[in-house]
N, C-alpha and C positions, 0 to 999 in steps of 0.2 A: 828753633828745635836743640837741645843741647844731648851730647853724645855722654851718657854717664860711664860707659866702659867699651873700651873699643876691643872688639877681638876680630881679627881676620880667618873665617873660616867657610868652608863653602860647605851647604848643605842639598842633600837630596831633597828630591818631593816629597817622599815620605817623612823626611825627618823636619823639612815643614810645615806638613798635612798635621803630624801628631802634636807640634809644638802648640800650632794654631786651634787645636781641640783642647788641648790641655786649657792652655789659657782660656777659652771662653768658657769651661767649667768652673776654673780657679775664680774667674771675674764674676759669675752667675752666684757662686757660693757666697763671696764676701759681698753682693750685692744683697742678696738675702739675709746675710746674717747681719747686714746693718740695719736692713730695714726692722728687724723682728729687736733687735738692742734696743733701737732707737724709737721713745713712745712721742718725743715732741715733735711734730711738724717741723718747727724753726732748725733746733738743731740737727733733724735728719738732711735737713734742704742745706744746712752750712756745709756740714758734713759732704752730701754728695756735691756741691760746687766746689770744693778741695780737691774730692777724687778726680771729678772731670777735668782738673785745672793738670791732673799727673797723664793721664787717657787722653790721648786725640779726641776730638769731637765725633770723628767718624771712623773709628774703632771696629765697632759691630759692624756697620755697614762693607768696611772693605775686608773685615774675616770672613764675614758672609759670603762676598765675594769672590774671593781667593779660594774658599774651600769650597764653592759651588766650581770652579774653573779646574780644581785640582783633582774632582771628580767626576768628570765631564770623560767622555769616551772620546779619543782613542786613548785617552792617558791611564797607565796601568791602573791607579790609583780609582779608575773608574768601573772596574770589572767588578764582577758580583759572582764568585763570592772576592772577597776582598785580598787580594795576593799578597799583600806584605804581611810580617807580623815581626815583634820583635828580636827575633834573631834570624830574619831575611835576611839581613845588609851582612851581618856577620857570617853567615854560612855562604853567602855572596862572594864574599872578600876570601875568605878561606879555598873556596874551590878555584877562582880564580888566581891565585898564588901563583900558579909553575906559568904564568903569560907574560908576567911582569910589565901589568898594564901600568899605567899612572892612574891617580888618582883623581881626575878629572874625565878619563874613560871610565873608569868606576862607575861615576857620580854619573854620567850621561845612560851608561847601561842599566842603572838602577831606573831613571826616570825614563827612561824610553823602551826598556824592554825588548831589543830588535829582537826579529824571530824571522831571517833573512839574512844572508851574507852583504846582500845590499846596504841595507841597512848598519850593518854592525860595520862595514867599511868604511862610511861617513861616519862613526863613530870614534874607531880606533885608526890611529894617527901609521900611514903607510904598514895597512894591515899586510898589502902583497909580500913585501920587502920581510917583514918582521916573524912571519908564521907562512908555515906550508900551508898548504888547502886542506888537506886532515885534519890540521891541528885549528884552523878557523871553524868546520864541521864541528871538530868537538868543543870547542869555544860555546859555538853557538846551541848546541845541544847542555851543554851544562849549565846556561844562563835560563832555558828553558826549562832544564829541571829543577833550580830552586826557584826562580822568579814564578814560572807557572807558565801555561801557553793562555795567549788570550782570548777573548772569544770574538770572533772575525767578523762572524756575521752583526756584532752590536757596534764592531768599532767602524763597519764598511755604513752601517746605519746612520752612526752619528756624525762620519765626515759628509754625507750628506745632507744629512740636517744643517749643518755650519754651512755646507757651501750655497744650499738653499737662501738660507739667513743672511749671507753674504750680499747673494745676488738682491735678495728684496733690498735689503739695506742700499745697496747702491740705486736703485732704480729709485727709491723714496729723496734720495740725496739731488738724484737728476729731476729736474722737470719736465716733465711730458713733451714739452712745447720745444727744449731744448734739442730734446735728442730727435724732432719729428725734421726740425730745420736742418741737424747736421745731415740726417738720410739724403733731406732734399738737394743738398747742394752737392 
């Protein structure tokens, strides 16, 4: 793989999501335009091979799976109605300005949408030393006001489903005989 333009930027999950959706729409439009403009199959096939040379072969699969992952609960992007819009991050940055948070802390707040002080404490480094308790509560209130409150029941159900799925995968990976032999020992 060859890097065409090196850029060092940290993106929120929402920004990655919007980029992937825009990219999918752009590629679908290019593919549709290409099919309608090319009448000869041979010419279309040659052009398609050149296009695939510039795009990874698994791009569509990767994009689809990443979009599915970003939209699964308990991720904020999995909430219905969709909690973020174009102005959301700007509004959040403006609302969080009085607390002098680092860029990484703000990105984690956007990605995780903390609803409890315990969650916020994990995100903000030395929170107890930096902010009095009333500021911590106000900060949590501002986050909930700008980013919205999550659907607790949907999150709980998604986490339960994920745990069940993980248990099933582990059970499938370990043959039943091995489990029985370990229990007998």
